[in-house]
TIFI-550108 format. One record per residue (C-alpha): residue in three letters; x, y negated, z; residue number from 1. Coordinates in Angstrom, 3 decimals. Example, Ala and Ser with C-alpha at 12.3 -4.5 7.8 and 13.67 -1.06 7.14 Angstrom:
BEGIN
code->ALA	px->12.300	py->4.500	pz->7.800	pos->1
code->SER	px->13.670	py->1.060	pz->7.140	pos->2
This chain:
BEGIN
code->MET	px->-42.674	py->45.180	pz->52.524	pos->1
code->PRO	px->-40.106	py->47.705	pz->51.182	pos->2
code->ASP	px->-36.479	py->46.625	pz->51.256	pos->3
code->HIS	px->-35.584	py->47.910	pz->47.771	pos->4
code->ALA	px->-37.494	py->47.253	pz->44.562	pos->5
code->VAL	px->-37.269	py->47.657	pz->40.794	pos->6
code->ARG	px->-39.044	py->45.380	pz->38.351	pos->7
code->ARG	px->-39.044	py->44.745	pz->34.648	pos->8
code->SER	px->-37.819	py->41.257	pz->33.947	pos->9
code->GLU	px->-36.485	py->39.055	pz->31.175	pos->10
code->ALA	px->-32.943	py->37.809	pz->30.593	pos->11
code->GLU	px->-32.466	py->35.199	pz->27.853	pos->12
code->GLY	px->-35.376	py->36.669	pz->25.932	pos->13
code->HIS	px->-34.312	py->40.319	pz->26.326	pos->14
code->GLU	px->-36.173	py->42.961	pz->28.295	pos->15
code->ALA	px->-34.249	py->43.691	pz->31.470	pos->16
code->ILE	px->-34.428	py->45.804	pz->34.608	pos->17
code->THR	px->-33.796	py->44.147	pz->37.971	pos->18
code->LEU	px->-32.827	py->46.095	pz->41.081	pos->19
code->SER	px->-33.051	py->44.306	pz->44.419	pos->20
code->SER	px->-32.568	py->44.569	pz->48.153	pos->21
code->SER	px->-34.580	py->41.912	pz->49.965	pos->22
code->ARG	px->-32.868	py->42.462	pz->53.330	pos->23
code->HIS	px->-29.414	py->41.901	pz->51.820	pos->24
code->GLU	px->-30.605	py->39.191	pz->49.384	pos->25
code->LEU	px->-28.907	py->41.071	pz->46.552	pos->26
code->GLN	px->-30.291	py->41.416	pz->43.032	pos->27
code->ALA	px->-28.711	py->43.086	pz->39.970	pos->28
code->THR	px->-30.056	py->42.856	pz->36.406	pos->29
code->PHE	px->-29.207	py->45.108	pz->33.465	pos->30
code->VAL	px->-30.273	py->45.034	pz->29.804	pos->31
code->PRO	px->-30.388	py->48.598	pz->28.402	pos->32
code->ALA	px->-30.948	py->47.500	pz->24.792	pos->33
code->LEU	px->-27.804	py->45.308	pz->24.841	pos->34
code->GLY	px->-25.187	py->47.913	pz->25.673	pos->35
code->MET	px->-26.531	py->48.537	pz->29.215	pos->36
code->ILE	px->-24.765	py->45.349	pz->30.214	pos->37
code->GLY	px->-25.022	py->44.102	pz->33.770	pos->38
code->CYS	px->-25.915	py->40.486	pz->33.073	pos->39
code->SER	px->-26.531	py->39.140	pz->36.586	pos->40
code->LEU	px->-25.655	py->39.820	pz->40.213	pos->41
code->LEU	px->-27.346	py->37.358	pz->42.541	pos->42
code->HIS	px->-26.590	py->37.034	pz->46.237	pos->43
code->GLY	px->-28.724	py->34.599	pz->48.171	pos->44
code->GLY	px->-29.829	py->33.230	pz->44.806	pos->45
code->GLU	px->-26.265	py->32.444	pz->43.677	pos->46
code->GLU	px->-24.677	py->34.084	pz->40.629	pos->47
code->LEU	px->-21.627	py->36.292	pz->41.250	pos->48
code->LEU	px->-20.991	py->37.233	pz->37.595	pos->49
code->GLU	px->-19.338	py->34.866	pz->35.136	pos->50
code->GLN	px->-21.765	py->34.214	pz->32.282	pos->51
code->ARG	px->-19.284	py->32.826	pz->29.721	pos->52
code->GLY	px->-21.302	py->32.560	pz->26.454	pos->53
code->GLY	px->-24.206	py->34.508	pz->27.925	pos->54
code->LEU	px->-26.245	py->37.282	pz->26.375	pos->55
code->ALA	px->-26.676	py->35.353	pz->23.124	pos->56
code->ASP	px->-22.942	py->35.410	pz->22.387	pos->57
code->TYR	px->-22.645	py->38.998	pz->23.600	pos->58
code->ALA	px->-25.436	py->40.110	pz->21.261	pos->59
code->ALA	px->-24.073	py->38.139	pz->18.292	pos->60
code->THR	px->-20.320	py->38.622	pz->18.617	pos->61
code->GLY	px->-19.607	py->41.132	pz->21.410	pos->62
code->ALA	px->-18.007	py->38.361	pz->23.520	pos->63
code->THR	px->-17.917	py->39.939	pz->26.969	pos->64
code->MET	px->-19.608	py->38.581	pz->30.091	pos->65
code->GLY	px->-21.195	py->39.969	pz->33.253	pos->66
code->ILE	px->-20.395	py->43.702	pz->33.562	pos->67
code->PRO	px->-19.885	py->45.178	pz->30.068	pos->68
code->PHE	px->-19.243	py->48.876	pz->29.416	pos->69
code->LEU	px->-16.209	py->49.550	pz->27.186	pos->70
code->HIS	px->-16.355	py->52.879	pz->25.320	pos->71
code->PRO	px->-14.765	py->54.923	pz->23.787	pos->72
code->TRP	px->-11.736	py->52.828	pz->24.672	pos->73
code->ALA	px->-11.238	py->50.103	pz->27.242	pos->74
code->ASN	px->-8.964	py->47.186	pz->26.509	pos->75
code->ARG	px->-7.189	py->47.506	pz->23.122	pos->76
code->LEU	px->-5.564	py->49.930	pz->20.690	pos->77
code->GLU	px->-2.198	py->49.335	pz->19.026	pos->78
code->ARG	px->-3.600	py->49.862	pz->15.531	pos->79
code->PHE	px->-6.740	py->50.688	pz->13.530	pos->80
code->GLY	px->-6.470	py->54.413	pz->14.019	pos->81
code->TYR	px->-5.566	py->57.123	pz->16.490	pos->82
code->SER	px->-5.035	py->60.865	pz->16.900	pos->83
code->ALA	px->-6.585	py->62.649	pz->19.869	pos->84
code->ALA	px->-7.934	py->66.110	pz->20.759	pos->85
code->GLY	px->-6.866	py->67.540	pz->17.406	pos->86
code->GLN	px->-8.461	py->64.872	pz->15.205	pos->87
code->SER	px->-6.997	py->61.894	pz->13.348	pos->88
code->VAL	px->-9.226	py->58.864	pz->12.821	pos->89
code->GLU	px->-8.808	py->55.746	pz->10.726	pos->90
code->LEU	px->-10.929	py->52.841	pz->11.928	pos->91
code->GLU	px->-12.533	py->50.457	pz->9.487	pos->92
code->ALA	px->-11.085	py->46.967	pz->9.722	pos->93
code->GLY	px->-13.946	py->44.502	pz->9.607	pos->94
code->SER	px->-16.487	py->46.993	pz->10.961	pos->95
code->PRO	px->-19.358	py->45.236	pz->12.782	pos->96
code->LEU	px->-18.863	py->47.746	pz->15.587	pos->97
code->ILE	px->-15.292	py->46.639	pz->16.331	pos->98
code->ASP	px->-14.174	py->43.396	pz->17.934	pos->99
code->VAL	px->-10.551	py->42.293	pz->17.665	pos->100
code->ASP	px->-8.181	py->40.497	pz->20.017	pos->101
code->PRO	px->-6.094	py->37.411	pz->19.083	pos->102
code->ASN	px->-3.487	py->39.709	pz->17.503	pos->103
code->GLY	px->-6.109	py->41.393	pz->15.324	pos->104
code->LEU	px->-6.102	py->44.644	pz->17.317	pos->105
code->PRO	px->-9.305	py->46.613	pz->18.022	pos->106
code->ILE	px->-10.592	py->45.862	pz->21.509	pos->107
code->HIS	px->-13.398	py->46.884	pz->23.896	pos->108
code->GLY	px->-14.606	py->50.001	pz->22.070	pos->109
code->LEU	px->-17.700	py->50.457	pz->19.901	pos->110
code->LEU	px->-20.741	py->49.864	pz->22.106	pos->111
code->ALA	px->-20.825	py->46.103	pz->22.648	pos->112
code->ALA	px->-24.495	py->45.085	pz->22.784	pos->113
code->SER	px->-25.463	py->48.537	pz->21.483	pos->114
code->PRO	px->-29.245	py->48.939	pz->20.986	pos->115
code->ASP	px->-28.954	py->52.737	pz->21.209	pos->116
code->TRP	px->-29.342	py->53.123	pz->24.974	pos->117
code->LYS	px->-32.650	py->54.653	pz->26.122	pos->118
code->LEU	px->-34.121	py->53.928	pz->29.530	pos->119
code->ILE	px->-34.726	py->57.224	pz->31.323	pos->120
code->GLU	px->-36.003	py->56.045	pz->34.692	pos->121
code->ALA	px->-36.118	py->53.074	pz->37.019	pos->122
code->ASP	px->-37.474	py->53.510	pz->40.519	pos->123
code->ALA	px->-36.989	py->52.519	pz->44.139	pos->124
code->THR	px->-37.149	py->54.372	pz->47.435	pos->125
code->GLY	px->-36.743	py->53.140	pz->50.965	pos->126
code->SER	px->-32.977	py->53.437	pz->50.732	pos->127
code->ALA	px->-32.106	py->52.379	pz->47.155	pos->128
code->ALA	px->-33.200	py->50.974	pz->43.806	pos->129
code->GLU	px->-32.022	py->53.003	pz->40.807	pos->130
code->LEU	px->-31.783	py->52.789	pz->37.042	pos->131
code->ARG	px->-30.756	py->55.549	pz->34.646	pos->132
code->ALA	px->-30.143	py->55.189	pz->30.900	pos->133
code->GLN	px->-28.713	py->57.503	pz->28.254	pos->134
code->LEU	px->-27.066	py->57.247	pz->24.832	pos->135
code->ASP	px->-26.729	py->60.273	pz->22.557	pos->136
code->PHE	px->-23.530	py->59.232	pz->20.791	pos->137
code->ALA	px->-23.622	py->62.187	pz->18.391	pos->138
code->ALA	px->-26.989	py->61.054	pz->16.992	pos->139
code->HIS	px->-25.466	py->57.954	pz->15.350	pos->140
code->GLU	px->-23.418	py->58.384	pz->12.169	pos->141
code->ASP	px->-21.742	py->54.980	pz->12.398	pos->142
code->LEU	px->-20.463	py->55.703	pz->15.899	pos->143
code->MET	px->-19.354	py->59.233	pz->15.004	pos->144
code->ALA	px->-17.372	py->57.918	pz->12.020	pos->145
code->ALA	px->-15.199	py->55.905	pz->14.407	pos->146
code->PHE	px->-15.145	py->58.412	pz->17.291	pos->147
code->PRO	px->-16.008	py->61.888	pz->15.925	pos->148
code->TYR	px->-16.552	py->63.669	pz->19.228	pos->149
code->HIS	px->-20.036	py->64.948	pz->20.093	pos->150
code->HIS	px->-21.115	py->63.704	pz->23.509	pos->151
code->ARG	px->-23.903	py->62.154	pz->25.533	pos->152
code->LEU	px->-23.477	py->59.208	pz->27.882	pos->153
code->THR	px->-25.490	py->58.582	pz->31.029	pos->154
code->GLN	px->-25.347	py->55.446	pz->33.162	pos->155
code->HIS	px->-26.755	py->55.753	pz->36.688	pos->156
code->VAL	px->-26.945	py->52.397	pz->38.471	pos->157
code->THR	px->-27.811	py->52.267	pz->42.168	pos->158
code->LEU	px->-28.327	py->49.247	pz->44.384	pos->159
code->ALA	px->-28.341	py->50.304	pz->48.035	pos->160
code->GLY	px->-28.084	py->47.649	pz->50.700	pos->161
code->HIS	px->-25.106	py->45.433	pz->49.934	pos->162
code->GLU	px->-23.549	py->47.761	pz->47.318	pos->163
code->LEU	px->-24.028	py->48.140	pz->43.573	pos->164
code->THR	px->-22.749	py->51.486	pz->42.264	pos->165
code->LEU	px->-22.258	py->52.448	pz->38.608	pos->166
code->ALA	px->-21.799	py->56.131	pz->37.791	pos->167
code->THR	px->-20.960	py->57.076	pz->34.193	pos->168
code->THR	px->-21.189	py->60.637	pz->32.900	pos->169
code->VAL	px->-19.817	py->61.936	pz->29.595	pos->170
code->GLU	px->-21.219	py->65.328	pz->28.565	pos->171
code->ALA	px->-19.304	py->67.128	pz->25.815	pos->172
code->SER	px->-22.211	py->68.305	pz->23.661	pos->173
code->GLY	px->-20.337	py->69.782	pz->20.689	pos->174
code->GLU	px->-17.719	py->72.428	pz->20.053	pos->175
code->ASP	px->-14.637	py->70.246	pz->20.544	pos->176
code->PRO	px->-13.084	py->68.429	pz->23.527	pos->177
code->VAL	px->-13.938	py->64.751	pz->24.067	pos->178
code->PRO	px->-11.177	py->62.229	pz->24.932	pos->179
code->ILE	px->-11.991	py->59.979	pz->27.905	pos->180
code->SER	px->-10.710	py->56.416	pz->27.754	pos->181
code->PHE	px->-13.600	py->54.198	pz->28.849	pos->182
code->GLY	px->-13.837	py->51.436	pz->31.419	pos->183
code->PHE	px->-15.761	py->48.414	pz->32.645	pos->184
code->HIS	px->-14.935	py->44.703	pz->32.654	pos->185
code->PRO	px->-16.746	py->43.031	pz->35.585	pos->186
code->TYR	px->-16.347	py->39.243	pz->35.572	pos->187
code->LEU	px->-16.539	py->38.233	pz->39.246	pos->188
code->ARG	px->-16.908	py->34.712	pz->40.584	pos->189
code->LEU	px->-17.293	py->33.101	pz->43.992	pos->190
code->PRO	px->-19.562	py->30.049	pz->44.015	pos->191
code->GLY	px->-18.817	py->27.399	pz->46.601	pos->192
code->GLU	px->-15.028	py->27.702	pz->46.638	pos->193
code->ARG	px->-12.299	py->26.546	pz->44.269	pos->194
code->ARG	px->-10.503	py->29.378	pz->42.451	pos->195
code->GLU	px->-7.139	py->28.286	pz->43.832	pos->196
code->ARG	px->-8.375	py->29.052	pz->47.347	pos->197
code->TRP	px->-9.788	py->32.492	pz->46.590	pos->198
code->GLU	px->-7.998	py->35.220	pz->48.527	pos->199
code->ILE	px->-7.221	py->38.450	pz->46.692	pos->200
code->GLU	px->-6.042	py->41.897	pz->47.697	pos->201
code->LEU	px->-4.701	py->44.268	pz->45.021	pos->202
code->PRO	px->-3.979	py->47.777	pz->46.390	pos->203
code->VAL	px->-1.575	py->48.766	pz->43.598	pos->204
code->ALA	px->1.930	py->50.225	pz->43.585	pos->205
code->ARG	px->2.976	py->50.098	pz->39.912	pos->206
code->ARG	px->2.446	py->47.671	pz->37.045	pos->207
code->LEU	px->2.519	py->48.925	pz->33.454	pos->208
code->VAL	px->5.169	py->47.183	pz->31.358	pos->209
code->LEU	px->3.506	py->45.731	pz->28.243	pos->210
code->ASP	px->4.854	py->44.660	pz->24.866	pos->211
code->ASP	px->4.132	py->41.335	pz->23.169	pos->212
code->HIS	px->0.733	py->42.648	pz->22.000	pos->213
code->MET	px->-0.314	py->43.719	pz->25.531	pos->214
code->ILE	px->0.227	py->47.420	pz->24.741	pos->215
code->PRO	px->1.887	py->49.621	pz->27.407	pos->216
code->THR	px->5.457	py->50.547	pz->26.536	pos->217
code->GLY	px->5.421	py->53.768	pz->28.578	pos->218
code->ARG	px->7.446	py->52.167	pz->31.356	pos->219
code->SER	px->6.242	py->50.825	pz->34.698	pos->220
code->GLU	px->7.653	py->48.815	pz->37.585	pos->221
code->ALA	px->7.064	py->48.772	pz->41.318	pos->222
code->VAL	px->4.932	py->45.880	pz->42.567	pos->223
code->GLU	px->3.318	py->44.730	pz->45.781	pos->224
code->PHE	px->0.618	py->42.107	pz->46.249	pos->225
code->PRO	px->0.030	py->41.226	pz->49.911	pos->226
code->ARG	px->-3.370	py->39.701	pz->50.592	pos->227
code->GLY	px->-3.172	py->35.992	pz->49.893	pos->228
code->PRO	px->-4.486	py->33.060	pz->47.856	pos->229
code->LEU	px->-4.938	py->33.431	pz->44.106	pos->230
code->ALA	px->-3.512	py->29.903	pz->43.868	pos->231
code->ASP	px->-2.235	py->29.101	pz->40.361	pos->232
code->ARG	px->-1.388	py->32.700	pz->39.442	pos->233
code->GLY	px->-2.729	py->34.216	pz->36.250	pos->234
code->PHE	px->-3.277	py->37.917	pz->35.577	pos->235
code->ASP	px->-3.645	py->40.099	pz->32.500	pos->236
code->ASP	px->-1.965	py->43.225	pz->33.838	pos->237
code->GLY	px->-2.465	py->46.980	pz->33.891	pos->238
code->PHE	px->-1.814	py->48.939	pz->37.074	pos->239
code->ALA	px->-1.336	py->52.556	pz->38.147	pos->240
code->ASP	px->-0.834	py->54.342	pz->41.476	pos->241
code->LEU	px->-3.894	py->52.723	pz->43.017	pos->242
code->ALA	px->-4.310	py->53.022	pz->46.776	pos->243
code->PRO	px->-7.651	py->54.399	pz->48.055	pos->244
code->ARG	px->-8.821	py->50.921	pz->49.065	pos->245
code->PRO	px->-10.965	py->48.424	pz->47.170	pos->246
code->PHE	px->-9.733	py->45.453	pz->45.183	pos->247
code->VAL	px->-10.943	py->42.343	pz->47.030	pos->248
code->VAL	px->-11.623	py->38.698	pz->46.290	pos->249
code->SER	px->-13.013	py->36.427	pz->48.989	pos->250
code->GLY	px->-13.910	py->32.776	pz->49.383	pos->251
code->GLY	px->-16.833	py->30.440	pz->49.869	pos->252
code->GLY	px->-18.127	py->32.590	pz->52.735	pos->253
code->ARG	px->-18.292	py->35.806	pz->50.678	pos->254
code->GLU	px->-16.184	py->38.848	pz->49.984	pos->255
code->LEU	px->-16.495	py->40.955	pz->46.831	pos->256
code->ALA	px->-14.867	py->44.382	pz->46.975	pos->257
code->VAL	px->-14.536	py->46.691	pz->43.975	pos->258
code->GLY	px->-14.000	py->50.317	pz->44.923	pos->259
code->PHE	px->-12.756	py->52.832	pz->42.359	pos->260
code->ASP	px->-14.468	py->55.828	pz->43.920	pos->261
code->GLN	px->-13.971	py->58.545	pz->41.296	pos->262
code->GLY	px->-12.343	py->59.032	pz->37.896	pos->263
code->TYR	px->-10.580	py->55.659	pz->37.638	pos->264
code->PRO	px->-6.820	py->56.067	pz->38.262	pos->265
code->TYR	px->-5.963	py->52.879	pz->36.320	pos->266
code->ALA	px->-6.999	py->49.251	pz->36.605	pos->267
code->GLN	px->-6.669	py->46.045	pz->34.654	pos->268
code->VAL	px->-6.729	py->42.707	pz->36.488	pos->269
code->TYR	px->-7.641	py->39.731	pz->34.325	pos->270
code->SER	px->-7.833	py->36.093	pz->35.394	pos->271
code->PRO	px->-6.173	py->33.489	pz->33.173	pos->272
code->PRO	px->-4.780	py->30.440	pz->34.975	pos->273
code->GLY	px->-7.633	py->28.044	pz->35.711	pos->274
code->ALA	px->-10.410	py->30.524	pz->34.932	pos->275
code->ASP	px->-13.317	py->30.535	pz->37.384	pos->276
code->PHE	px->-13.468	py->34.328	pz->37.448	pos->277
code->ILE	px->-11.383	py->37.374	pz->38.196	pos->278
code->CYS	px->-11.889	py->40.835	pz->36.680	pos->279
code->PHE	px->-11.056	py->44.043	pz->38.510	pos->280
code->GLU	px->-11.471	py->46.526	pz->35.665	pos->281
code->PRO	px->-11.800	py->50.276	pz->36.365	pos->282
code->MET	px->-10.199	py->52.404	pz->33.628	pos->283
code->THR	px->-10.205	py->56.184	pz->33.151	pos->284
code->ALA	px->-6.928	py->56.020	pz->31.203	pos->285
code->PRO	px->-4.256	py->53.418	pz->30.489	pos->286
code->THR	px->-4.682	py->50.950	pz->27.657	pos->287
code->ASN	px->-4.027	py->52.526	pz->24.232	pos->288
code->ALA	px->-4.351	py->56.107	pz->25.541	pos->289
code->LEU	px->-6.217	py->57.210	pz->22.390	pos->290
code->CYS	px->-3.107	py->56.320	pz->20.383	pos->291
code->SER	px->-0.352	py->57.180	pz->22.857	pos->292
code->GLY	px->-1.965	py->60.236	pz->24.443	pos->293
code->ASP	px->-0.571	py->59.096	pz->27.797	pos->294
code->ALA	px->-2.662	py->60.355	pz->30.739	pos->295
code->LEU	px->-5.640	py->60.884	pz->28.419	pos->296
code->PRO	px->-8.308	py->63.121	pz->30.033	pos->297
code->LEU	px->-10.256	py->65.575	pz->27.879	pos->298
code->VAL	px->-13.694	py->67.048	pz->28.560	pos->299
code->GLU	px->-14.025	py->70.602	pz->27.301	pos->300
code->PRO	px->-17.187	py->71.683	pz->25.396	pos->301
code->GLY	px->-20.121	py->72.275	pz->27.707	pos->302
code->HIS	px->-18.523	py->70.326	pz->30.555	pos->303
code->SER	px->-18.960	py->66.798	pz->31.924	pos->304
code->PHE	px->-16.776	py->63.997	pz->33.223	pos->305
code->GLU	px->-18.070	py->61.509	pz->35.803	pos->306
code->ALA	px->-16.511	py->58.255	pz->36.950	pos->307
code->VAL	px->-17.873	py->55.981	pz->39.684	pos->308
code->PHE	px->-17.112	py->52.469	pz->40.879	pos->309
code->ARG	px->-18.966	py->50.100	pz->43.191	pos->310
code->ILE	px->-19.161	py->46.413	pz->43.958	pos->311
code->SER	px->-19.784	py->45.509	pz->47.598	pos->312
code->VAL	px->-20.980	py->42.054	pz->48.599	pos->313
code->SER	px->-20.552	py->40.846	pz->52.167	pos->314
code->VAL	px->-20.672	py->37.599	pz->54.122	pos->315
code->ARG	px->-17.488	py->36.454	pz->55.865	pos->316
């Protein structure tokens, strides 16, 4: 029997693709037609992704869960508009494409539960199970009105052994540069152990100083987080100067490690006090980069940008 497999499945009534490794008892499920969301990561039959309101809420309201993709901005913007790469854009308040945070600011980009992803391939070999999907952003007038930069997106998901890898490519398909400010928001959980006893390791050197609306002020401060219990600490913080080591949470006999392999120089860590999850969020730019211009990458016409992160699951 082959170690790796791909099968079409169902998740809360939606067509899904499940990648699996039988030897490592690891199984990842994605729903292309709902924003290419990663809706499940099972290890030994136990769920490692926080489900929150599930796919139903995600489809209806954009309420995040699992592993959502946040594009063309991760986290939030300081207002309903921005100027980037020579263009000024006013966003439509009340647009069904845009969710807002408790302060009424636009959050999590435009592609929550997007039906516009097309499955390109899903296959398995002896060494991996793979899924590839694509979204031609420039083919959709509603998306282009809010982010008028011609580009194509490709998601390449690979499950190999005990690791799930997500590679995202942005291809600048028009005549103008494309700003890069996307990220992911993986909600990780450790069944079998109380949150207070989870151990975390955050390989960061600087924390971004935020204002009252959680927008970076342009300042940062030195920080250090030795490996230790999460205890009663809460996080909703942006970080820079990441060390080339994974973010780690362990407990209940497991360790989850999130490695920012390529293209993610910033991270957000999110875990409100008492929440049964922790998010290690890879980000290509700091929060609000479309507005501030701070450390905002641009892809020139005819070129591509790729960013890669992975989630490793191991037994301790």
